[in-house]
N, C-alpha and C positions, 0 to 999 in steps of 0.2 A: 504494499500499499504506499502511496505517496501523498504529499501535501501540496496543494495549490496555494502558494503563499501570496499570490496576487489577487486573491478573491475578495479580500476584505480590507479596504482602506480604513484608516481610523477616522471615519466621517461621522454621519449623523446616526448610524445604527444604534439604537438604544438596547441596553442589556436587561430590560425589565418589561413586563407586560404593560400595555396601555389599556385604559378602560375602553369598553365599547361605547362609541358615540351614538346617542339616540335622540330622535326628535319626532314630532308629529307632522310637521309641515313640509320640510325639505331637508335634503342631505346632500353633501358634496364631499368627494375625496379626490385628491390630486397629488401628483408627484412632487409638489413644492408648496410650502405653506402660503406663499404670496399668491400663487395661482389659485389656490382654493379661496383665498380672501377676495380675489378679483371676481370669482364666480358669485360669492356671497353678496357683493355689492349689487349685482344684477337681480339676485333673488329678493333681496330686501327692498329693491326698487319696484318689485312687482313683475319682474321678468320670469320666464318659464325655464325649464331645464335646458332647452337649446340655447337661449340667450346666455345663461350662466356657463354652460359648457363651452361655448364659443369664446366668451370672455376669458375663461380659465385657459383654454387652449392657446389663445393669442398671448396670454401672459407667460405660458410655459416657454414660448419662443424667445422671451426676454430673460426671465429669471433662471431658466434651465437651458440657456443657449449653448452650453457645452454638449448637450444631448438632443436638443430640439431646435430646428431652424424655422423661422417665420416663413421661409420659402422652401420648406422641405415637403415631407409627406404627412398626411393627416387622415387616415381612415376613420370613419365615423359610423356608428350604429345608433339608431333612434327607434324607440318603441313608444307608440302613441297610446295614451290611457283610454281615450274615447273609443277608438276603433280596434285596438289590439294589433294594428299593423306594425311590422318590424321592417325597417329599410336600412340599407347601407349606402354610404357615399364612399367611393373607393379612395379618394384623396391621394391618388397615386399617379405620378406623371408617366408619360410615354417617352420612348427614345426619340431624339430628334430625327427628322426626315433624312438627314445626311449620314446617320449612323449605320454601320453595317459590320458584320463579322469580318468581311474582306478588308475594311479600313483598318481594324485593329491588327489583323494579320500582317498587312503591308507596312503599317506605320509604327506598330508597337510590338513587333515580334511575337504576336499572339498573346499579348498580355493586356489586362485591363488596368492600366497604371492609376495610382491614386491621383486625384486632382480633377481638372476641368473636363477631361474627356469622359468621365463617369457621369456627367450631368444629364439628368432627364428633366423634362418640363416641370418646374415647380408647381406642385398641386395643392399645397396646404391653403394658400390664400383663397382659391376657388372653392375648396372644401368648406372652409369656415363660412364664406359668403353664401354658398348654396344652402347650407344648413340653416343659416339665419333667414335667408330669403324665403325658403319653403316652410319652415316650421317655427321660426322665431317670432317674437313680437316687438323687439326693440330695433332701433336704428344702428347702423354700423358705428357712427361716432360714439354712441352710448356703450356698446360692447367693447370697442377698441380703446377707449380712454384709459382704463386701468393699465393696459399694456404700454400705451404711449407714455403715461406718467412714470412708470417704472423704468423705461428706457431713458427718458429725458432726465429724471431726477436722480436715478440710481437706486441701488438697494444693496444690502450687505450680503456678501458671498457666504454661502453655507460651508460648514466644514467638509461635507461630502464632496461638493463641487471643487473646493480648493484642493483636496487630496486627489481627486480624479484628474484634475489638470496637472498636478505635480507629477503623478505617476505616469502620465502620458505626455510629458513636456515636449519631447521630440516631435510627436505627431501634431500637437497644437502649434508648434513653431515652424511648420513646413512652409508657410506662406507669410509674406510681410504683414498683411492686414490681420491675419489670425494671431501672429506673434504680438502685434501691437495691442490687441484686445486681451489675450489670455496671459501674455508674458510681459506686462508692462515693466519697464526699467530692467528688462532682461531676466526676470524671474517670475514664476507662476503667481497668479492671484492668491492672496492669503485669505483665510477665514476671517470674516468681519470687515474686510476691505470693501469700500463702496465702489460698485461698478456702474459707471454711466456709459450709455451707448448712444451718443448723439446721431450717428449715421442711421442706426436702427429706428430711433425716434423720428428721424426725417422720413423714412419709408412709411411708417405708420401715419405720420402727419399728412403726407401726400394723399394717402387713401382717405383719411378722415376729411380733409378739406375738399377733396373731390366730391365726397358724399354731401357735404354741407352746401357746396356751391350750386347744386342742382335746383334747390328750391322746390323740388317735387316731393313725392311721398317716400316712404321707407324703402320700397323696392327700387325706386328710381335711384336713390342714393346708393344702394348696394351695387347696382349695375355700374354706377360711376366709379365706385371704389374698385371694382373689378377691372374696369378699363384702365384706371390709373396704374394698376400693377402690370397688366398683361399687354397694354398698348401704349401706355404713357411714358413718363420720364423714368420710372423704375425699370420698365422693360428696356428702354434705351441704354441705361447704365449697364444692365446685365449683358445686352447684346454687344455693346462697345468692348467690354472686357473679353467676351468670347472671341470677337474679331481680332483683338490685339494679342490674344494668347493661344490661338489655334483651336478654339472650342468649336463644337458642332451645332450649337443651338442657333436657330435662325428666327427672324421676326415672325414668320408665319407659324412656327412651332408654338410660340407664346400666344399670338393673337387668336389662333384657332382652337386653343385648348379649352376643354370643359371636362370637369369631373363626371364620372358616371354614377348615376343613381340606379342601384341594382338590388334585387331581392337577395337576402342572405341564404345560406344553406342551414339546414336544421336537422336535429335528431332528437329522439325521445330518450329520457333517462328517468325511470321512476314516473312520477306524475308531473315532471317538468319537460318543457321543450327548450332545447338550447340552440341559440342562433349564433352562427359565426359568419365571418366574411367569406366570400367566395374563393374559388380556386386560383384567382389572381394573387392570393395571399396563402400563408400557411394555416389560416384559420381552420380549414377542414381537418387538420391533424387532430385538433381537440375533438371534433365531432366523431372522427373515425375511432379515436381511442375510447371514447365513451361507448360507442357501439360494441367494441371488443370487450368492454368490461360490464356491459349491461347483463343483468341476470346472474352475475357472479356474487357469491357471498363474501364480499370484501371485508365486512365487519368482523367475520370470524377469524380472518387472518391476523387481526390485531394491528392497531395503527402504527405504521412505520416499522413493522416487523420485517424480517428478511423476506418472508413469503409475500408480504404486501408490496414491498418495494420491488421485488423481482417481477411480480405479475404486472404492475403498472409499467415498469421499465420495458418488459418484453412487448406489451401492447403498444407502447410508444414507438419502439423500434419498427414494428410492422407498419404503423401509420406513417412514420418518416420515410420508410422504404417506398411507400406509395407516393409520398410527396416528391421524392427524387424521380420516380418513373413517370408520373402523370401530370403533376401540377404545372400550370402555366396560364397565361392570359387566355381566358375562354373565348375572347374575340378572335384569337388566332390559332388556338389549340383545341382539339376535340378532347373533352374530358370524358373518360369512361363512365357510363351512367350507373354502374354497379358499386362505385366506391362507398356510397353511403347506404347501401342496401344491407339491412340486418342479416340477410341470408349470407352475403359475402363475409360479413363480420364473423358469423358462426363458423364458416369454413376456415377462415384465417385463424380463429381462436384455437382451433385444434392443433396448430403448429407450435403453440406455446408449451414448453416443457417445464414441468416443475423441477426445481433444483438444477437446471442446466441453462446457462446463458447463451443466447445467440450473439455472435460477434457484431452483427449489424450489417447494413448495406455499405459496401466499400466504395470509395471515390473511383471515378473512371480514370483518374490520373495518379501516377505514383509520385507523391509530393513529399518533401522532407517534413518531418513532424514539427509542429509549432503549436503554441498556445492560441486559443481563440482570442481575437483582438478587437471584436466589435465594440464601439464606444457608445452605443446604445441610444435610448429612447425615453419617453415619459408616458404619463397616462392621466386621464381624468374621467370621472363618472359623476352624474347628477341625477337625482330624483326630485321632482318638484311636488307642489301641493296636490296637483291633480293625479299624480302617479306617472307622468311622462318620464321616460328614462333616456338618458344620453350617455354614450360610451365612446371614447375616442383615444387613439394611441398615436399622438404626433411624434415625429422623429426627424432625424438627420443631424448628426453631430457636427460641432464646429471644428473637428479635427480631420474630417473626411474630404474636405474640398476647400478651395480658396474663398474667403469672404469677398464679396463684390465691393470694391471701393465705392464709398459714398452711400451704400445701401445698408451695410451692417449685418448682412446675413450671407450664409452659404446657400447657393442655388443647388437644389436637391442632387446629391451625388449617389442616388439610389441605384444607379446603373451597376454598382458593385454587386448587386444580387442577380445578375444575369450570367449566362454561360456563353462561351465562344464555340461550343460544340453544336453544330447545326442540327444534330439528332436529338438534342436535349429539349424537353418541352418548354423550358425557360431560356432557350437560346435567344441572344440579342437579335432584334430586327427593328427597322424603322417603324415608328408608330406603335410599338409593342410595349406593354407594361412589364417591368421586371417582376419576379415573384417576391412578394413583400413579406417580411417577418412581422411587422406590427399588425395586430388583429384584435380589435375590441370584440367583446361578446356580450350577449344579454340572455338570461334565462327567463322564461315565461311560465306562469302557472295559471291554468284555467283561462288562457287568453289575456292575462294581465301581466304587467311587468313584475318580476320577482327579484331579479338580481342583475344589474349591470356590473361587469367586472372585466379586468384586464391588467396588463403589466408590461413594463419594458423587459428586456432580457434576450433579444435576438432569438436563437433557436431554443432558449429555455422558456420562452413565453408560454406556449401551449402546455408545457410540462408544469409550470408553476400554477397556471390557471386550473389545470386538471386537479392538482393536489388540493388547492384551496376549495374548489367546488366539492370534491369528495369529502373533505374535512367537515364541510357543513352538511351535505346531503346524507352521507353514510354514517359519519361519526357524531353528528349533532353538535359540533362545536359552534359557539357564537362566532360571528364573522371576524372579530379582531383576533380571537384565539386561533381561528382557522388560518388567518394570514400569518400569524407569528409562529406557527408550528414548524419544526425542522423540515427542511426540504432536500430533495435529491434531484439529479438530472443526468440523463444519458447524453453522450456525444457520439454514439455509435452510428453515424450517418454523415454524408457530406455536408459540411458547413454551408450555410446560406450565402456567406460572403466570399467573394473572390479571394484566393484561388480554390475555394471549396474543398478544404482539407477534410479527411476522414479521421476518426479516432476509434477504431474497432474495439468494442468491449468496454470503453471507458464509461465509468459511472461515478459521478461526484456526489459526495454526501456531506451535509453540514455536520460539524463535529458534535452537535447536541444529540445526534443519533448515536446510540451506544456502540462502542467499538466491537462488541461481540456480534452485533448485526452486520457490521462491515466485514468481519472475519468470515461469517457464514456466507455472505455474498461472494467473497473472494473464492471460497471453496466451491461455489457453483459456477465459477468461470468469469465473474465480473472483474474488470480491472478498476478497483476502487481508488479514487483520489479524494483525499479529505479537504474540504473547504474549512474555513473558520466557523465559529458559532453562528454568526449572522452574516452570511456571504452576500455581498451586493450582486454578484453574478447569478445568484439564485432568484433574481427578479425582485420586483417591488409592487406586489399586488395591491390594488385598491378595489373595494367592492361595497355595494350598498344592497341590503336586503329589505324587502317590504313584507311586513307581517301585520295585516290589518292596516291601521293608520300609523303604525310605528315604522320609522325608517332607522335602520342600524347601519352605520357607516364604519368601514374598516380601512386603515391606512398602514402600509408596511413600514416598520421602523428600519428596515435594512438600508434604505436610502433617504430616510427623513421625510417620507410622504405624510400628508396631513388630512384629517377628516374633520368636518364641521356639520352640525345639524341644529335644527330649531323646531 
């Protein structure tokens, strides 16, 4: 057994249980306390879950800018209380029209190098605006003002963010604008240091002023804010940088872009229906794993026993194997219809062997071993007075691409989640969406919202979400206890991020899991690697449950997430 010493920076992770946050009227949980407060401002002003979720999401692009870009990705899921309808906004950009596998073979020796060439169309602005336009009640200036004020006036850097930047200093310093923001005076930002972002404030202000100048209604202002980003001065600054640095993004890529509003995929588990994002993301991994575990007497295994961890791990490996073989942009890839069929799950379940670990699905390429290096994501969920649910997982770190001068943000480098193998379902192609790791979810009960939930964590996301969900549904833990319970994660499949390294047999365990459990898993063939007690790489799950009129909100202490309710 080995120890992953990079798993737990000395950040915000608390070493004690938090109380379950409860309220009757609304609840919000987010990956940063100030983002949660931004959402509360809208809720207290009479806004609904979408207004608050958009305000918090925009704020995450400011206060959690090491992991979230205002111009990144932002998949969103919304469940409406009145109709019971559940909808997704993909919040995921497409490859520029000039991008191709041939280009990267000819100009990059078959590599997807870090930086500007990984840029896909920034989707988050349109995702937030579309959610607000379709299901919100407030204007864009109202929901964007908290984020604008945080960018303009500054905020204190959290210990987790400071440590994250320090431990990845070389990556945050790869481009001059990034180094100036994250490494002022040549050293990483410190905990408690006030971080002001005048360029990012300018971008938000351009959109706010565009909305205010129209003099029209709420939706007219939202359309003006969208044009300001995708066709106006912000777009011109992005395009100028790409032209000057050999990027592929063109004016028509930005001007013609719109997010896709699509139905989610869903499966049943007990008396719940769990909705995930579609096969353009890894969301169906959660659905497939639940299908594989449905009908199993998981409770009798014992919580986090070797038998329990083994069964979940093997189910996840099978789900990730299907992710590797079949998942891709459904607009360009035919998805096998049987993947969510319970009969298919029963057939696959028979291949799980008790007391014997499967190594997992191995990468198509023989690559030198390395540690996973994804710099991650954040999350927000909201439930309002009426019971509307909002769930979103915005992302794109400040270390994965150059900050656009004058704009203050990284233009989505999500192309890192594509393949250059034309036979792969997530192979790069012009106008195609990469296969996205961020994937919010919502569980419904009797046609009404029961639990929006999600997490950052790259390939760990579906795994952490599965464990928290089962902690609540199978073991009856209150949401906060379910979030804080020790976690594990398999890496026995190709990594979602370029160059898609595999880790056959690898299973990470938080060290609060008894060592005897780890020893038993090793005897069964798992390659156990120990995390610390509260590993930030184990995710940062936030969730809200609805029980009658009571909203219970949970926020993961592993990265300093925050929950509020009233």
